[in-house]
C-alpha positions, 0 to 999 in steps of 0.5 A: 659434485656427482650429486649435482650433475646427476639430478640437474635435469630432474631439477629443471623439469620439476621447477617448470612443472610445479612452479618452484614448490618444494616437493618430496618423493622419498623411498626406503629403497630408492624413489623416482622423482615426482611427475607433474599431474594434469592438475597443477595442484597435484603430483605423482610419486613413485616409490620402489621398496622391498619387503619380506613376506611370510605366508600362513603356512610359514613359507617365506617369500624373500625379497619381494620388490614392490612399487607404490604410486599415488597422486598427491596434492602439492599443498593443502589448506589448514585443517584439510585432509590429504587425499591420495588418489590412484594409489597402487601397490604393484608386486610379483609372486612366483607361480608356486606362491599363488594358490590355485584350484582346477580351472573352471569349465569354459563355455565349450564344455572344455576346461579353461586354460586360463587361471585368474587370481584376485584379492586385496592388500591392506597397508598402513599410511603413516603421517607425521604432523607437528612431530607426531606420527599416526597411521591410517590403514587402507585396503586396496583391491586386486582385480582378476589377474591372469596367472602366469603358468610359466613364471612370476605373476604381476599383481596391482592393488588399487584404491585411494586414501584420505588422511585427516590432518587436524591442526597440522602446520608446516609440512606433513610427511607421509610414509608407507608400512608393510602390507598384508596381501591376500591372494585367492584363486577359485576356492584357494586363498593365501595371506602374506604378512610382510615386514620391512626394516622401516616405513618407505617414505612417500612424500611431503605435503605443505600446509597453507596457513589460514590466509592461504600462504605457504609456510615461510622458512627463515633465510639463513645468515650469510656464510657457512652454516650447519643445519640444526638437528630436526626431523625429516618433516621439518627439513621438507618444509623449506619451500626453497628446495625440491626434495628427492628420496634416496635409498638407505646408506649402509654406515660403519665407523667408530667413535673414540672417548678420549678420557675412557681410552675406549673405541666404540664400533658403529655399524648401522643404516641411514634411512629416510634420506632426502636430497634437497635440490636448491631452487634459489641460486647460492644455496647448497645441496642438502641431505637429511636422514635418520640413523638408528644406532644399535647398542654399542659395546664399551670396554675400558680400564677404569682408573687405568687398571679396573676392567669395566664394560657397559652398553652404550645407547645413542639417542635423539633429542626427543627420545623421551617419546620412544623415538630412537631415530637420530637425525643427521643433516648434511650440507654439500658444497664443492669439495666442502661437506659439513654435517651435524647431529645431536644425541644423548648418550645413555649407558646400561649394564655396567660391570666393574671387574665383572661385578654389576654396577647398578647405574639405574635405567636412565644414566645419561648425559645431562645434555645432548652431545653436539657433533660437527663433522666434515669431509671432501668425499661425500656423495648424497647417493653413493655415500663417502666419509664424514669425520672429525679431525683434530687438525682441522682449521675450524675448532668445531670440527676437531672433536666433540665434547661428551657432556656430564652424566646425570641420573646415574645410580639407583641406590647411590649417586654415581653420576660424578663417578661416570662423568669422571671416567668419560665426560670431556672434550676431544672425542672423535668420530668417523662414519663411512657410508655407501648406498645399499644397492651398490657393490663394495668399492675397494677404492671407497674412503674408509674410517 
């Protein structure tokens, strides 16, 4: 498989450099693998991402590429903080985006030909610990930088950060939000407020137990297994793997609900992707990511003749905590790829023959739908296709069951009606994905 060949050399280098510890270096738009630092207890991460930044005057700097580097501890003791050293945010601004004032007078009495700018960047560092995410704002300084009068000027904001961990266990997943950048030259100054579709994954730090040991991961049973649903942080806690960040995948496809005789079109992005390279013989490649499903539109004929429409939400198992990201886990073997995800299904804005049906705010499946997918055409970097197949040899991949609904009806019990129209087995799903930076491939598999 191309993924195995592409990352084979990186795996060899990292195994020698960190003694087989599982490191994580993820990025929202592509990440370079971690480089061993001089201290064997640390490693350097390099993350490449992209922001859209708007100045105070309303001028938007589109597609501002950025590179973030940091020296990060490989492991920490229980209760110890995570200290990020040599933290740097590098980016470039166009000449007309850098505010300037007349050049200062030089020592000879003539105007200086060199204009410099300096400033700062404030960025939130997110830390996910024991399933909860918190943020720490960090201010980085931009020293005097000569402004390029003929083109873009490269700036670097530098600093360090300390993240408190409290009673964190297992693994701590770190990410970076979008920065607020202030650049000044002389008496002129501009502030750029940046946004991003999602935080950029930085790395994961393993937390040693109170007796100094690394967290243990249970050995999987023999034979083909699908990973259970879980957060990216949980996936990164397996010391049998070395983790490398992946760029987001553009995802499109569909799901069909057999009983309702309807098809839901899917178009979204899989983010926070990490490729797990096994450090032990016999283990497969793994890929974990998060999918934020948009609200899907369903149109069907209730009882085969009544026009019915609804908004459909696919939510993660822990959606009650306002989390909307659905984790997906993929196991990659040669010509044998399997994937698993679990999600609740919630419906809103139901109309029957154009008349609103008050199903209430929490009309959803009583349990998550458990979905197993298969493929022979999936690459962790380039994407591919994942699907259920009614003709699959293994029954678990022939479709998924939509569970019964609960909580439907604000003034009258509607759950039995909604379940009768929708719940049942043999529903299908197909999703195709490709890397966001890759051009369209007409030969790529399609749903």
